C-alpha positions, 0 to 999 in steps of 0.5 A, a space after each residue: 772414598 765414595 765406596 767407603 761412604 756407601 759402606 758406612 751409609 749401609 752400616 748406619 742404616 743396618 745398625 739403626 734398623 736393627 735397633 728398632 726393627 718392627 719386623 716381629 710385629 708385622 705378621 699380625 697386629 691384634 689388639 693384644 695389649 690393654 689400652 695404654 695411655 701416653 705418659 700416665 699422670 703421676 696420680 694414676 701411677 700411685 699404689 695405695 699399698 705396696 704388695 710385696 707378697 703375691 696373694 697366690 703363686 702365678 702360673 709360670 710362662 709356657 714353653 718357648 719355641 724350639 729355636 730358643 733351646 739353649 738360650 737364657 732370658 736377656 736381662 732381669 726384671 727388678 723391684 725395689 724394697 717397696 715392690 716398685 719396678 726399677 726402670 732400667 734397660 733390662 726391661 726392654 731386653 726382656 721384652 725383646 727376648 720374648 717377643 723374638 718368638 713372633 713369627 714362630 708363633 702368634 703375637 697373642 702367644 708371645 705376649 701372653 707368655 711374656 705377661 706370665 713371665 712378668 707376673 712370675 718374676 715381680 711382686 705388685 705393684 712392679 708387675 702391674 707397672 711392667 705390664 703397663 710398659 709392655 703395652 706401651 712398648 707394643 704400641 711403640 712398635 706398631 707406630 714405628 711401622 707406620 713411621 717406617 712407611 712414611 720415612 723411606 730409607 735413603 742414603 742421604 744424611 738429611 733424610 736419616 736425621 729426619 727419620 731419627 728425629 721422628 723416632 725420638 719424638 715417637 718415643 718421647 710421646 709414648 714413654 715417660 722421660 725415665 723409661 725413654 732414657 733407660 730404653 733408648 739413651 745409648 741407642 740414640 747416642 750411637 745413632 747420632 755418632 754414626 750420622 755425625 761420623 758420616 757427615 765428617 767423612 762427607 764434608 768436602 771442605 775438610 782434608 784427611 787430617 781435619 777429618 781425623 781430628 774431627 772424628 777424634 773429638 767425636 769419639 772422645 764424647 762417647 760414653 764409656 759403654 759405647 767406646 768398645 762397640 764403636 772401636 770394634 765397628 771401626 776395626 771391621 770397616 778398616 780391615 775391609 777397606 784396607 784389603 780393598 785398598 791393597 787389592 787396588 794397589 794403594 800406597 802408604 799415603 793412601 793407607 794413611 788418608 783412609 785410616 784418618 778418615 775412618 778411625 781418626 788421627 789418634 788411631 792412625 798414629 797408633 796403627 802406624 807405630 804398630 806397623 813400624 814395630 812389625 816391620 822392625 820385628 820382621 827385619 830382625 827375624 829375616 836377619 836371624 834366619 839368614 845367620 841361622 842358615 849360614 850356621 847350619 850350612 857350615 861344614 866345620 861344625 858338628 850338629 851339637 856345635 851348630 845347635 849351640 851356635 844357634 842358641 847363642 845367636 838367639 840369645 844375642 839377638 832376642 830377649 827372653 820374652 822375644 825368644 818365645 815369639 821367635 819360636 812361634 814365628 819359626 813354627 809359622 814359617 815352617 807351616 807356611 813353607 810346607 
């Protein structure tokens, strides 16, 4: 299981790095944002009167680089009926969409375009608040680069935990609680899940069944928004590890242990039930094919009688919906054998 641990370690590092990768801001780091303060005081965020209507139509954003052709802005910016910015995860997605152009163009150009987009999409005071958040977000990205340099990435659980805790503290120091939650809550839950999953896999005091039970409990606590994502990640890892196990000649017990450790006991039970169903189906297909060959080789039957006998055989052995699967299976066998 050392290979599996290393694979999962790489996975969590890649996942965490992808979430907060500061690469787009490394090319240049001019002071393109207005000075921002940490967690503005409530009194500083008050607006004397909501400005629902823009005094003049702001200019639209400049064209994006060619690589953005055929894409759409990821997320939308929303204001409430009073013109106040609605804080949600879409804001960060919009920021990241436009800032992804850094590298093809300067930071100045990317940030200017994003500010233009904000003014075109939102009334005041929402536009001002979104621009303020953009400045904080850019500040966060810059400080994240420093943090990355101070927390070298290592395949060690304690080092990973320390790094993620440092990132959380950085976010909490820059953003207010509502923005912190909207921008990063799901990401932080996913990161914690991945680290706890690694800890379970690496715990030498647990056998495969205990590890599977612990993983089941860990998965059950995930929010619904992450269930599908985690399941897809696990399926990918399981598929890769299953192929490696088969190539090394592992048996059914090895397969069960690997499944328990990678996806948990509940998923292992479902997979084993599915394996049993597949074996039973394949056995029925094989028996049908043998009987079909006997009918086709019979010298006492004409072609019409043979076809009728085969039809009766299919109706006797398979239900209506199963006969559709039977036809598909036979076509696949024919294709494979040609």
